Backbone bond lengths (Angstrom), bond angles and torsions (degrees), N, CA, C in turn:
res aa  C-N    CA-C-N  psi(-1)  N-CA   C-N-CA  omega(-1)  CA-C   N-CA-C  phi
1 L - - - 1.474 - - 1.528 108.93 -
2 E 1.322 118.06 122.27 1.455 122.65 -178.50 1.528 108.25 -101.95
3 L 1.346 115.19 122.69 1.461 121.12 -179.62 1.522 109.29 -96.27
4 K 1.312 117.52 131.67 1.454 122.25 -179.78 1.525 109.79 -128.65
5 A 1.351 115.42 145.04 1.461 120.00 175.94 1.517 109.15 -70.11
6 N 1.315 115.16 142.93 1.455 120.69 -179.54 1.537 109.23 -76.41
7 P 1.342 118.47 115.82 1.469 120.51 -177.94 1.521 113.49 -80.52
8 D 1.342 117.34 -8.32 1.463 120.16 -173.26 1.528 113.86 -96.53
9 R 1.310 117.50 -12.16 1.457 120.46 -178.80 1.540 109.64 -81.00
10 N 1.355 116.54 171.89 1.467 120.43 173.12 1.527 109.57 -61.35
11 A 1.307 116.01 135.96 1.465 120.17 -174.60 1.529 111.40 -66.87
12 I 1.335 113.90 146.38 1.452 121.97 173.31 1.516 107.43 -141.28
13 G 1.326 116.82 141.46 1.453 120.18 -178.00 1.514 111.31 -158.79
14 T 1.328 115.71 -170.19 1.462 122.21 -177.83 1.523 109.56 -127.83
15 I 1.311 116.66 138.88 1.462 121.15 175.62 1.524 108.92 -72.82
16 V 1.313 115.68 120.58 1.466 121.20 178.87 1.528 109.76 -91.56
17 D 1.315 116.63 -41.69 1.462 121.91 -178.64 1.525 107.87 -153.81
18 A 1.329 115.86 154.24 1.466 119.94 178.74 1.514 109.16 -153.86
19 H 1.324 115.11 146.10 1.452 119.96 179.62 1.521 110.10 -165.06
20 L 1.337 114.12 171.20 1.460 120.16 173.90 1.518 108.85 -90.06
21 E 1.309 117.15 135.38 1.461 121.33 179.93 1.522 108.85 -125.47
22 R 1.327 114.84 128.35 1.454 119.55 -177.32 1.533 110.64 -59.30
23 G 1.301 115.12 130.76 1.457 120.44 179.23 1.514 114.10 87.56
24 R 1.339 117.58 -17.30 1.472 120.74 -177.70 1.525 112.02 -120.71
25 G 1.329 116.70 -17.34 1.457 119.58 -178.09 1.522 111.68 78.13
26 P 1.331 117.97 -152.76 1.458 121.07 179.77 1.531 111.34 -65.74
27 V 1.327 116.78 128.97 1.469 121.83 174.85 1.519 108.24 -131.57
28 A 1.336 115.82 154.19 1.463 120.32 -178.42 1.522 109.45 -142.51
29 T 1.321 115.41 141.67 1.456 120.75 171.73 1.525 107.95 -89.74
30 V 1.320 115.76 120.06 1.462 122.13 -177.28 1.524 109.20 -113.11
31 L 1.322 115.98 129.88 1.464 120.10 171.74 1.525 107.37 -92.97
32 V 1.322 115.89 108.51 1.465 120.64 -179.16 1.520 108.54 -71.29
33 Q 1.315 117.21 125.28 1.466 121.65 -177.38 1.517 112.59 -105.90
34 A 1.317 116.43 -26.12 1.474 119.98 177.67 1.515 107.94 -155.14
35 G 1.327 115.95 153.37 1.456 120.87 -178.92 1.524 111.54 75.51
36 T 1.311 115.48 179.85 1.462 121.84 178.14 1.515 108.50 -120.08
37 L 1.342 115.86 121.38 1.453 121.63 -179.30 1.527 109.03 -85.04
38 K 1.328 116.21 132.71 1.465 120.08 -175.53 1.525 110.75 -129.99
39 V 1.323 115.14 153.02 1.463 120.73 172.80 1.531 108.62 -60.81
40 G 1.334 116.96 132.81 1.453 122.32 -178.82 1.516 114.11 97.58
41 D 1.350 117.92 -8.30 1.466 121.07 178.47 1.531 110.32 -67.29
42 D 1.340 116.43 137.93 1.461 121.35 170.43 1.523 108.43 -83.49
43 F 1.331 116.28 137.98 1.465 118.34 -175.10 1.526 110.42 -140.95
44 V 1.325 113.86 163.98 1.456 121.98 172.02 1.517 107.29 -132.90
45 C 1.342 114.50 142.68 1.466 120.23 -178.42 1.523 107.11 -144.98
46 G 1.330 116.61 99.49 1.453 119.48 -173.19 1.518 109.44 63.93
47 H 1.334 116.86 -124.33 1.470 120.56 179.04 1.529 111.57 -95.39
48 I 1.347 116.70 8.04 1.462 121.34 -178.06 1.523 108.96 -104.42
49 Y 1.322 116.34 141.66 1.459 119.50 173.43 1.521 108.67 -134.29
50 G 1.333 116.59 163.34 1.454 119.88 -179.76 1.516 111.16 178.15
51 R 1.330 114.17 -166.81 1.465 121.30 178.07 1.523 107.76 -131.16
52 V 1.334 116.72 134.06 1.461 120.90 -178.11 1.529 109.21 -62.44
53 R 1.342 115.85 114.53 1.465 120.45 -179.73 1.530 111.82 -89.89
54 A 1.342 115.01 -34.41 1.475 119.33 -179.78 1.511 108.86 -157.46
55 L 1.334 115.68 153.73 1.459 123.59 176.15 1.522 108.72 -127.62
56 A 1.336 116.12 144.80 1.461 120.90 175.69 1.521 108.99 -139.39
57 D 1.331 116.46 141.53 1.467 119.31 -179.80 1.525 110.39 -81.88
58 D 1.349 115.89 -175.15 1.461 119.60 -175.12 1.530 113.16 -68.50
59 R 1.322 118.29 -7.93 1.465 122.08 175.99 1.534 111.95 -103.01
60 G 1.342 114.83 4.98 1.448 118.94 179.06 1.512 115.27 84.03
61 R 1.322 118.15 6.43 1.459 121.83 -179.71 1.529 110.41 -84.67
62 S 1.330 115.40 139.08 1.463 120.09 179.38 1.522 110.33 -68.42
63 V 1.343 115.39 136.37 1.457 121.48 176.17 1.517 107.89 -133.09
64 T 1.300 116.60 161.17 1.469 120.51 -179.60 1.517 112.48 -99.43
65 E 1.343 116.84 -17.56 1.458 120.10 178.81 1.519 109.57 -155.25
66 A 1.342 114.88 161.18 1.461 121.57 179.32 1.516 108.64 -136.25
67 P 1.342 118.36 119.20 1.468 122.30 -179.51 1.529 111.21 -78.92
68 P 1.326 118.30 175.95 1.465 121.52 178.92 1.521 112.05 -57.10
69 A 1.358 115.05 151.66 1.468 124.09 178.75 1.523 112.15 67.58
70 T 1.329 117.69 21.46 1.458 121.89 -178.74 1.525 110.26 -114.46
71 P 1.350 117.55 127.37 1.464 119.37 170.74 1.524 109.42 -81.44
72 V 1.308 116.92 136.51 1.457 120.45 -177.10 1.524 109.22 -146.70
73 V 1.340 115.80 143.03 1.462 120.87 178.89 1.522 108.59 -90.51
74 V 1.344 115.36 124.78 1.457 122.00 -174.57 1.525 109.81 -111.08
75 S 1.313 117.33 132.58 1.459 121.73 170.88 1.525 108.43 -120.57
76 G 1.352 114.80 155.40 1.456 119.38 -177.10 1.514 111.85 124.64
77 M 1.338 116.14 12.46 1.468 120.48 -178.81 1.527 110.26 -95.28
78 S 1.303 115.39 149.36 1.460 120.13 178.72 1.528 111.55 -82.28
79 E 1.328 117.11 -25.35 1.457 122.65 179.38 1.523 109.15 -139.37
80 V 1.334 115.08 166.26 1.460 119.45 175.53 1.525 108.60 -83.84
81 P 1.341 118.44 121.64 1.471 119.98 -179.62 1.527 111.55 -77.85
82 Q 1.306 114.92 172.78 1.464 121.23 177.59 1.528 109.86 -88.52
83 A 1.338 115.74 142.03 1.462 119.02 173.41 1.528 109.03 -60.13
84 G 1.330 116.24 134.67 1.461 120.98 -178.13 1.514 113.99 97.23
85 D 1.337 117.74 -12.25 1.464 120.51 177.54 1.533 110.63 -65.90
86 I 1.312 115.72 149.84 1.467 121.38 176.92 1.529 109.27 -84.18
87 F 1.320 115.79 130.12 1.466 123.76 177.98 1.522 107.19 -104.89
88 Q 1.333 116.86 123.00 1.465 119.34 -174.26 1.526 111.20 -137.73
89 V 1.318 115.60 128.83 1.462 121.18 175.48 1.520 108.91 -80.93
90 V 1.341 116.03 135.80 1.468 121.38 179.50 1.526 108.75 -124.10
91 G 1.344 115.32 173.87 1.456 119.86 -170.79 1.506 116.06 -72.33
92 S 1.362 117.53 -26.45 1.458 119.31 -175.69 1.516 109.94 -155.64
93 E 1.321 114.50 164.91 1.460 119.43 177.56 1.531 110.61 -65.09
94 K 1.330 117.48 -36.13 1.460 121.11 178.86 1.526 111.14 -60.68
95 T 1.338 116.14 -44.82 1.464 120.09 178.44 1.514 110.61 -62.76
96 A 1.344 116.44 -43.48 1.457 120.96 179.81 1.524 110.48 -59.84
97 R 1.335 116.31 -43.02 1.462 120.74 -178.78 1.527 110.99 -63.88
98 Q 1.314 116.97 -42.19 1.469 120.79 -179.19 1.528 111.07 -63.89
99 I 1.341 116.01 -44.95 1.477 119.78 179.61 1.518 110.51 -63.54
100 A 1.349 116.61 -43.60 1.458 120.99 -179.11 1.523 111.28 -62.62
101 L 1.335 117.32 -38.98 1.456 121.18 179.13 1.525 111.02 -63.76
102 T 1.326 116.59 -40.78 1.464 120.57 177.02 1.525 110.53 -62.44
103 K 1.336 116.23 -44.47 1.461 120.61 179.05 1.526 111.14 -62.94
104 L 1.343 116.36 -39.81 1.453 120.10 -179.74 1.519 111.12 -64.18
105 T 1.327 116.64 -40.12 1.463 120.59 178.01 1.527 110.90 -62.12
106 E 1.336 116.22 -43.27 1.459 120.48 178.00 1.523 111.04 -63.92
107 R 1.329 114.76 -40.96 1.467 119.45 -179.01 1.525 111.13 -63.42
108 R 1.342 116.56 -42.55 1.462 119.89 179.46 1.517 111.36 -60.31
109 A 1.320 115.74 -43.19 1.463 119.91 -179.01 1.522 110.90 -62.61
110 Q 1.345 116.17 -40.81 1.461 120.16 -179.86 1.519 111.34 -69.00
111 E 1.342 116.26 -44.81 1.452 119.29 -175.47 1.519 112.17 -72.38
112 A 1.329 116.35 -31.18 1.463 119.18 177.68 1.519 111.24 -65.45
113 A 1.343 116.80 -23.85 1.462 120.92 -179.60 1.511 112.56 -82.74
114 R 1.344 116.30 -14.13 1.467 119.09 -179.81 1.512 109.29 -78.90
115 D 1.301 116.10 123.26 1.466 120.01 -177.12 1.517 108.33 -127.96
116 F 1.329 117.44 107.47 1.454 121.33 -178.85 1.524 108.98 -86.00
117 T 1.321 117.62 94.22 1.453 123.42 176.68 1.517 107.91 -123.12
118 P 1.357 117.83 81.80 1.454 121.76 -173.08 1.514 112.86 -58.24
119 R 1.322 113.95 136.53 1.465 122.79 173.91 1.522 112.55 59.43
120 V 1.279 118.04 27.24 1.463 123.25 173.65 1.518 107.19 -124.38
121 T 1.327 116.50 126.10 1.457 119.38 -178.25 1.519 110.00 -73.88
122 L 1.331 115.19 157.57 1.457 119.96 177.36 1.521 110.79 -61.55
123 E 1.342 115.98 -36.92 1.453 119.45 179.57 1.526 111.10 -64.33
124 D 1.339 115.78 -41.25 1.457 119.97 -179.70 1.524 110.37 -66.52
125 L 1.339 116.14 -42.36 1.457 120.55 179.31 1.526 110.96 -63.26
126 A 1.331 115.87 -42.04 1.464 120.06 179.47 1.529 110.66 -62.94
127 R 1.340 115.72 -41.21 1.467 119.38 178.94 1.534 110.79 -62.76
128 R 1.329 115.63 -46.35 1.458 119.17 -178.04 1.532 111.26 -65.10
129 A 1.330 116.36 -38.96 1.461 119.62 179.03 1.524 110.56 -63.42
130 K 1.343 115.94 -41.54 1.461 120.90 179.72 1.521 111.21 -62.80
131 E 1.333 115.59 -36.12 1.457 120.50 -178.64 1.527 112.69 -86.92
132 G 1.325 115.52 0.90 1.454 119.41 178.48 1.507 114.16 76.02
133 E 1.340 117.12 18.53 1.461 120.83 -176.72 1.522 112.54 -89.83
134 V 1.308 117.55 -17.52 1.461 119.86 -174.69 1.517 110.86 -100.38
135 K 1.316 115.19 133.55 1.458 121.36 170.28 1.518 107.25 -117.91
136 E 1.312 116.02 163.90 1.455 120.79 -177.02 1.519 110.91 -122.86
137 L 1.330 115.02 139.96 1.454 122.01 169.39 1.521 105.95 -110.86
138 S 1.327 116.47 108.83 1.461 121.33 -175.25 1.523 110.31 -93.74
139 L 1.345 115.77 135.36 1.458 121.81 -177.36 1.519 111.01 -130.36
140 V 1.323 115.98 145.27 1.458 123.00 163.20 1.526 105.34 -110.00
141 V 1.323 117.08 123.14 1.464 121.82 -172.25 1.520 109.51 -109.76
142 K 1.339 116.14 127.84 1.461 122.17 179.82 1.531 109.21 -127.45
143 A 1.344 115.74 144.95 1.458 120.76 178.39 1.519 109.56 -145.07
144 D 1.336 115.36 172.52 1.459 119.74 -175.42 1.522 113.35 -84.60
145 A 1.334 117.77 -17.61 1.466 121.10 -178.52 1.523 109.22 -151.44
146 Q 1.326 115.95 158.92 1.458 120.51 -176.97 1.523 111.71 -62.47
147 G 1.332 116.76 -41.97 1.466 120.25 -179.86 1.517 111.58 -63.29
148 T 1.321 116.21 -40.95 1.462 120.59 177.69 1.525 110.83 -64.62
149 L 1.315 116.24 -41.43 1.465 120.69 179.38 1.521 110.52 -60.68
150 E 1.327 117.10 -44.23 1.463 120.75 -179.50 1.526 111.23 -63.63
151 A 1.354 117.25 -40.02 1.463 120.85 177.76 1.521 110.78 -64.84
152 L 1.322 116.23 -38.96 1.457 120.91 179.61 1.521 111.49 -66.38
153 L 1.326 116.95 -44.10 1.463 120.43 178.43 1.526 110.88 -62.58
154 A 1.335 116.44 -37.92 1.466 120.39 177.94 1.524 110.51 -63.76
155 A 1.347 117.17 -39.67 1.457 120.73 178.77 1.522 111.11 -66.40
156 L 1.326 117.45 -39.10 1.455 120.95 179.07 1.527 111.57 -67.62
157 Q 1.335 116.26 -32.40 1.464 119.83 178.78 1.530 112.04 -65.45
158 K 1.326 116.89 -23.54 1.463 120.52 -177.69 1.528 112.46 -81.40
159 I 1.314 117.03 -10.88 1.463 119.83 -179.98 1.525 109.16 -72.10
160 E 1.312 115.88 125.68 1.461 121.13 -179.18 1.523 109.41 -112.50
161 D 1.295 116.12 132.68 1.452 121.85 174.47 1.517 107.68 -142.47
162 P 1.340 117.28 128.63 1.468 119.74 -175.15 1.523 114.79 -71.40
163 V 1.328 117.20 -14.21 1.462 119.93 -174.09 1.521 112.46 -122.41
164 V 1.331 117.60 -41.45 1.458 121.83 -171.98 1.526 111.02 -98.79
165 A 1.322 116.35 126.69 1.459 121.87 177.82 1.531 109.22 -90.16
166 I 1.324 116.27 128.53 1.463 121.02 177.68 1.526 107.55 -92.79
167 K 1.329 115.35 116.23 1.464 121.04 -175.03 1.522 109.85 -113.26
168 I 1.329 116.24 123.91 1.455 122.27 175.41 1.527 107.16 -90.87
169 V 1.336 116.48 104.29 1.462 119.82 -176.83 1.526 111.96 -91.45
170 G 1.327 116.64 -12.57 1.461 120.04 179.12 1.512 110.20 -161.85
171 Q 1.328 116.32 151.63 1.461 121.19 179.94 1.514 108.55 -154.79
172 G 1.320 116.35 155.41 1.453 118.90 179.07 1.511 112.06 175.65
173 V 1.325 114.48 170.76 1.459 122.72 179.76 1.524 108.31 -106.16
174 G 1.335 115.92 136.84 1.449 120.19 176.37 1.507 113.19 109.66
175 A 1.320 115.53 178.13 1.458 122.16 -176.03 1.527 111.97 -62.48
176 V 1.324 115.29 158.33 1.461 121.41 177.56 1.524 109.17 -63.86
177 S 1.322 115.91 126.42 1.463 121.88 -177.23 1.522 110.63 -108.37
178 D 1.320 115.14 171.65 1.469 120.00 176.64 1.522 111.31 -61.04
179 S 1.337 116.64 -35.69 1.466 119.14 -180.00 1.530 110.62 -68.37
180 D 1.338 118.13 -33.33 1.465 121.05 175.81 1.533 110.17 -64.63
181 L 1.325 115.78 -43.53 1.470 120.30 179.76 1.524 111.20 -64.95
182 L 1.328 116.63 -39.41 1.464 120.33 178.45 1.518 110.24 -64.83
183 L 1.335 116.45 -44.26 1.460 120.56 179.62 1.519 110.86 -62.86
184 A 1.340 117.06 -42.99 1.464 120.58 178.79 1.520 111.06 -63.40
185 S 1.326 116.53 -37.36 1.460 120.65 -178.83 1.522 111.40 -65.39
186 V 1.323 116.94 -48.08 1.468 119.65 -176.78 1.523 111.70 -74.05
187 S 1.348 117.44 -20.09 1.463 121.23 -178.12 1.522 112.56 -100.55
188 N 1.352 116.56 -0.25 1.462 120.98 -175.54 1.524 110.16 53.91
189 A 1.331 116.03 47.93 1.464 122.10 -174.86 1.524 110.60 -111.15
190 I 1.332 115.26 161.66 1.456 120.47 168.34 1.523 107.40 -105.55
191 I 1.332 115.83 156.58 1.459 121.18 -179.35 1.521 108.71 -107.54
192 V 1.340 116.97 126.34 1.460 121.52 176.34 1.523 108.40 -114.02
193 C 1.330 115.89 131.43 1.466 122.05 -175.45 1.516 109.72 -121.26
194 F 1.334 116.04 138.03 1.464 120.76 179.91 1.523 109.91 -122.34
195 N 1.339 114.95 130.00 1.469 122.36 179.67 1.534 112.27 60.26
196 L 1.312 115.89 31.93 1.461 121.18 176.91 1.524 108.75 -124.13
197 K 1.299 116.47 155.08 1.456 122.17 178.83 1.525 109.98 -111.14
198 A 1.314 114.98 138.63 1.463 119.67 176.12 1.525 109.17 -71.84
199 T 1.313 115.99 138.25 1.461 121.20 175.19 1.519 108.42 -107.67
200 P 1.327 118.41 156.30 1.469 119.90 177.88 1.523 112.29 -55.21
201 A 1.350 115.80 -38.22 1.468 119.31 -178.75 1.526 111.25 -66.97
202 S 1.359 116.68 -45.19 1.468 119.69 -178.10 1.527 110.63 -68.40
203 T 1.340 116.63 -36.42 1.468 120.05 178.69 1.522 110.67 -65.07
204 A 1.325 116.30 -43.99 1.468 120.48 179.25 1.526 110.86 -63.97
205 A 1.345 116.48 -41.39 1.463 120.27 -179.87 1.523 111.06 -64.52
206 A 1.329 116.80 -40.50 1.463 120.86 179.42 1.524 110.85 -66.03
207 E 1.324 116.50 -39.24 1.464 119.94 178.36 1.523 111.14 -65.46
208 R 1.329 116.41 -40.20 1.471 119.26 178.14 1.521 111.04 -63.90
209 A 1.334 115.34 -39.51 1.465 119.93 -178.71 1.525 112.53 -81.74
210 K 1.354 116.56 -6.63 1.472 122.28 -178.12 1.529 110.94 57.33
211 I 1.344 114.95 44.70 1.459 122.02 178.20 1.517 109.20 -110.75
212 E 1.331 116.03 132.68 1.470 120.04 177.18 1.526 109.29 -80.66
213 V 1.338 115.68 125.06 1.470 121.74 177.37 1.522 107.42 -122.77
214 R 1.336 116.26 125.79 1.462 121.11 -179.34 1.525 109.57 -117.33
215 Y 1.330 115.14 141.49 1.463 121.39 -177.73 1.525 109.93 -117.26
216 Y 1.329 115.85 137.94 1.464 121.89 -178.00 1.531 110.27 -137.48
217 D 1.341 114.20 153.97 1.467 119.26 171.53 1.526 111.76 -126.68
218 V 1.351 116.05 5.05 1.460 121.91 175.28 1.525 107.28 -130.81
219 I 1.331 117.04 124.14 1.468 120.38 -173.76 1.521 111.67 -61.67
220 Y 1.350 117.88 -42.89 1.459 117.79 -174.64 1.528 112.20 -66.85
221 K 1.353 117.26 -26.35 1.460 119.26 174.89 1.528 110.47 -66.95
222 L 1.327 115.54 -39.79 1.463 120.35 178.30 1.523 110.54 -63.80
223 T 1.339 116.53 -48.81 1.463 119.29 -177.69 1.525 111.75 -67.04
224 E 1.327 117.39 -33.45 1.470 120.14 176.45 1.526 110.85 -63.13
225 D 1.324 115.89 -43.25 1.463 119.45 179.16 1.528 111.38 -64.29
226 V 1.333 116.64 -39.44 1.461 120.57 178.52 1.528 110.12 -64.12
227 E 1.344 116.11 -41.89 1.463 119.76 178.54 1.529 110.82 -61.96
228 R 1.347 116.40 -43.73 1.466 119.31 179.42 1.529 111.43 -64.92
229 A 1.328 116.03 -39.12 1.463 119.86 178.71 1.520 110.63 -63.56
230 A 1.342 116.79 -40.35 1.463 120.57 178.94 1.522 110.57 -63.13
231 K 1.337 116.25 -42.24 1.468 119.59 178.86 1.523 110.88 -63.55
232 G 1.324 116.45 -34.62 1.453 120.20 -179.24 1.514 113.39 -67.01
233 L 1.348 116.87 -20.47 1.464 120.27 179.72 1.519 112.61 -83.14
234 R 1.320 116.08 -13.78 1.459 117.83 -178.99 1.518 110.96 -69.72
235 E 1.316 115.08 148.06 1.453 119.12 171.78 1.527 107.50 -68.88
236 P 1.347 118.22 132.44 1.463 119.33 179.76 1.521 111.11 -64.83
237 T 1.320 116.05 146.22 1.455 121.45 176.23 1.523 108.69 -115.44
238 Y 1.323 115.85 146.60 1.457 121.43 -176.22 1.519 109.70 -128.24
239 R 1.315 114.10 152.58 1.463 118.69 171.87 1.519 108.84 -117.92
240 Q 1.331 115.71 152.13 1.454 120.78 -178.02 1.529 109.49 -90.53
241 I 1.332 116.46 128.30 1.461 122.65 177.39 1.533 107.75 -110.71
242 R 1.324 115.63 110.51 1.473 120.13 -176.85 1.527 109.56 -65.38
243 E 1.376 114.85 137.32 1.461 118.95 -177.54 1.534 113.40 -119.69
244 G 1.338 117.93 -29.19 1.455 117.37 -178.47 1.515 113.39 179.51
245 R 1.352 114.14 -172.71 1.460 120.35 179.67 1.524 108.46 -139.44
246 V 1.341 114.56 137.18 1.460 121.36 -176.78 1.523 108.75 -126.87
247 E 1.353 117.12 138.06 1.462 121.86 175.45 1.522 109.59 -107.56
248 V 1.341 115.12 133.08 1.462 120.54 178.35 1.526 108.74 -81.73
249 V 1.337 115.30 125.71 1.458 121.06 178.66 1.528 109.97 -92.64
250 T 1.354 115.90 -47.92 1.465 119.89 -179.98 1.521 110.42 -162.62
251 P 1.310 117.20 145.58 1.473 118.94 173.70 1.521 110.55 -72.93
252 I 1.338 115.69 143.78 1.460 120.85 -179.39 1.517 108.42 -129.57
253 K 1.352 116.60 128.39 1.459 120.81 178.31 1.521 109.65 -92.76
254 I 1.340 114.36 123.59 1.463 121.03 -178.70 1.529 108.39 -113.19
255 P 1.352 118.34 126.23 1.481 119.97 178.71 1.530 111.14 -56.24
256 R 1.316 115.44 138.53 1.472 124.80 178.70 1.528 113.44 63.56
257 L 1.317 118.22 0.17 1.458 121.04 179.20 1.516 112.05 -116.76
258 G 1.368 115.45 -32.33 1.453 119.29 -178.37 1.513 111.11 103.23
259 V 1.329 115.09 -156.23 1.462 120.50 -176.64 1.531 108.84 -97.68
260 I 1.336 115.24 128.53 1.467 120.34 174.85 1.521 108.02 -118.79
261 A 1.320 115.57 169.42 1.465 120.62 -177.74 1.524 109.44 -101.09
262 G 1.365 115.08 112.86 1.459 118.31 170.61 1.518 107.08 -69.71
263 S 1.330 117.79 118.63 1.463 120.73 -166.01 1.525 112.44 -137.07
264 R 1.320 114.20 167.40 1.457 122.55 174.78 1.537 108.27 -126.15
265 V 1.326 116.19 129.07 1.462 120.31 177.18 1.517 107.84 -81.36
266 V 1.331 116.62 115.94 1.464 120.05 -176.14 1.529 112.39 -102.75
267 E 1.320 115.67 -13.50 1.475 117.81 -178.45 1.525 108.97 -156.65
268 G 1.334 116.96 136.03 1.458 120.39 175.04 1.518 112.91 66.64
269 K 1.343 116.23 -126.77 1.461 120.18 -177.02 1.517 110.41 -151.28
270 V 1.349 114.88 167.13 1.451 122.33 173.70 1.529 106.90 -131.70
271 S 1.350 117.30 136.95 1.464 121.30 -173.94 1.517 110.62 -127.60
272 R 1.344 115.59 139.25 1.456 119.50 173.27 1.527 109.21 -64.87
273 G 1.348 116.09 133.49 1.457 121.05 -175.64 1.512 112.79 91.25
274 G 1.338 117.32 -8.96 1.458 121.11 177.23 1.524 111.92 -79.79
275 W 1.327 115.31 -169.51 1.452 121.04 -175.58 1.520 110.11 -125.68
276 V 1.345 115.26 153.28 1.461 119.96 179.55 1.523 110.83 -137.79
277 K 1.322 113.66 154.76 1.468 122.08 165.55 1.520 106.01 -115.58
278 L 1.346 115.69 122.69 1.458 121.17 -176.44 1.525 109.14 -98.16
279 F 1.360 115.86 126.32 1.468 121.54 -178.60 1.519 109.97 -116.14
280 R 1.313 114.34 143.03 1.468 122.45 175.15 1.520 106.76 -134.07
281 A 1.323 115.39 118.66 1.469 120.68 -175.94 1.537 110.29 53.06
282 R 1.323 115.38 45.57 1.466 124.17 176.29 1.530 114.31 68.19
283 E 1.336 116.26 5.95 1.465 119.43 178.01 1.527 109.23 -109.39
284 Q 1.338 114.97 131.39 1.466 118.52 -179.91 1.525 108.82 -73.00
285 V 1.347 115.73 126.05 1.464 120.23 -179.40 1.515 112.54 -114.67
286 F 1.319 117.24 -11.70 1.471 119.34 -179.73 1.524 109.40 -161.60
287 E 1.340 113.92 150.65 1.460 120.16 171.08 1.524 107.53 -142.92
288 G 1.316 116.89 130.32 1.455 119.46 -178.20 1.512 112.61 -173.66
289 R 1.323 114.25 -166.63 1.453 121.42 -172.43 1.527 111.65 -99.93
290 I 1.329 115.15 147.54 1.465 121.69 175.89 1.523 108.30 -84.63
291 T 1.320 116.51 115.56 1.467 120.22 -177.10 1.524 112.64 -96.83
292 S 1.321 117.47 -23.95 1.472 119.41 179.16 1.524 109.38 -144.78
293 L 1.320 114.59 148.42 1.473 121.36 178.39 1.528 107.03 -143.51
294 K 1.339 115.54 121.82 1.465 120.06 -175.14 1.523 111.19 -125.79
295 H 1.314 114.54 145.48 1.470 122.44 168.51 1.511 106.02 -118.25
296 F 1.346 115.90 104.21 1.455 122.40 -166.02 1.535 107.97 57.87
297 K 1.341 119.64 -118.92 1.463 119.54 -179.20 1.530 112.87 -98.59
298 E 1.309 115.19 -0.67 1.469 119.72 -174.38 1.530 111.11 -92.04
299 D 1.345 115.33 132.74 1.458 119.48 173.18 1.522 109.19 -74.75
300 V 1.332 115.98 131.66 1.465 120.89 -179.19 1.524 109.35 -128.95
301 R 1.331 115.42 161.75 1.452 120.09 179.63 1.524 112.83 -91.67
302 E 1.347 115.48 -27.60 1.466 117.69 -172.95 1.526 110.01 -157.51
303 M 1.335 114.52 144.03 1.462 120.91 173.47 1.521 107.87 -131.87
304 V 1.342 115.73 148.19 1.464 119.61 -174.26 1.520 110.45 -119.75
305 A 1.333 115.80 174.64 1.469 122.27 -176.63 1.530 111.17 -52.97
306 G 1.360 114.24 134.82 1.452 120.96 -179.93 1.504 113.39 95.65
307 Q 1.329 118.21 -10.50 1.469 120.59 -179.10 1.530 111.01 -101.03
308 E 1.338 114.39 154.73 1.465 120.88 176.60 1.525 109.22 -105.90
309 C 1.322 116.05 146.98 1.462 120.24 -175.45 1.523 110.81 -158.56
310 G 1.331 114.92 169.58 1.465 121.34 173.13 1.518 108.80 -109.73
311 V 1.335 116.10 127.85 1.468 121.29 -175.92 1.528 109.25 -115.61
312 G 1.338 116.13 122.97 1.460 120.99 175.13 1.516 110.48 -107.98
313 L 1.324 116.19 136.57 1.462 120.93 -177.47 1.530 110.65 -115.55
314 E 1.293 115.96 149.21 1.460 121.66 178.20 1.531 109.15 -77.40
315 G 1.336 116.49 114.96 1.463 120.69 176.17 1.515 115.24 84.42
316 W 1.340 118.43 16.85 1.472 119.57 179.36 1.524 110.29 -148.98
317 E 1.346 116.69 129.18 1.464 121.56 177.13 1.525 112.14 -133.46
318 D 1.328 117.78 -2.77 1.465 121.41 -174.28 1.528 110.79 -84.42
319 F 1.333 115.99 64.81 1.468 120.37 179.45 1.522 110.57 -84.84
320 Q 1.330 115.31 145.25 1.461 120.88 175.71 1.518 109.05 -134.00
321 P 1.322 116.63 145.77 1.468 119.08 177.50 1.530 110.24 -56.03
322 G 1.294 115.80 137.67 1.461 120.59 -178.68 1.517 114.14 96.07
323 D 1.339 117.05 -15.15 1.474 119.01 174.00 1.532 109.43 -60.08
324 T 1.316 116.40 148.75 1.474 120.08 175.31 1.522 108.74 -123.32
325 M 1.319 114.75 149.02 1.467 120.90 177.84 1.516 109.16 -125.93
326 E 1.320 114.43 124.66 1.457 119.56 171.58 1.531 107.76 -92.51
327 T 1.306 116.40 124.62 1.462 120.24 -177.06 1.536 110.10 -98.51
328 Y 1.332 114.91 146.39 1.472 119.32 178.23 1.526 109.56 -154.24
329 R 1.313 114.95 164.60 1.465 121.90 173.47 1.511 108.43 -120.18
330 L 1.330 116.53 157.23 1.458 121.96 177.79 1.523 109.43 -99.96
331 E 1.311 115.51 128.87 1.465 121.24 179.19 1.518 108.90 -119.05
332 R 1.332 115.94 124.42 1.463 120.16 -177.79 1.522 110.44 -68.69
333 E 1.318 115.13 131.71 1.455 119.83 179.39 1.520 110.28 -83.37
334 E 1.327 116.26 139.60 1.446 120.89 176.72 1.517 109.92 -70.47
335 I 1.342 116.05 136.88 1.467 120.49 -179.54 1.513 108.90 -84.27
């Protein structure tokens, strides 16, 4: 019994290879497995749909149709499909669009679940997320070819950050499409492109959607920018730099200002806008910011050891003689 593919049904095949070709846009080599593929056929391929604009055989010659078991180069796609995707001819453009939309929805759900957090266990990530310690940098990654895309994703997986999770919410081969912009918009993501050129249409679409799209031709430049962006999402950390010590002599009530501490600087300095820890009988009773600093009636920025001054604090007026204040400034730590 000899089994043969039906040449009369709607064509179905598999994507063998796909890439961007100058002057032709996205093209794909399709191995037709059943049916006969013809110029003008409406098709769907994963989340991509379109109409066959041209066919070429394995020698590059134009053909109008391709029977079963024939590899053929297809043009007419809006995006570059993935190798291994199923290529299927359908009855109309409307049907193709509906199927592609369903596939795109499924793809978004799957890709949104992919979380590239190298060398961090799921348990650790879950703990940090629960405690509010984890932030996410969401990316849509685009490249000119499947092999390049895989190399780029591998490079991004190597980026380590103790606080920020780098999440790839979308990926694909070919120019930035409307579906990429939509995905970036709903995911609050930026789009990074490698070995691709911005077109006036894609630039205008990105501006309308208010989506940041970055283009690179060197992988390490892309990964460096991603690393810097991840660091920028971290909450800044500060260290305290001790500046001086102040002794409270007496509380002083100032009209329209409240109660300030008539004080003597015994060590270092005290600065308006700086910070203090207030101690009473060696126990810390307050910590806060210096909102006012006076020398007699004059507002001053700084007083040093040996000088007397009036110190006003934000949220504290209960000064008592003998209280001491340790003054300090906050210095941002480099990440």
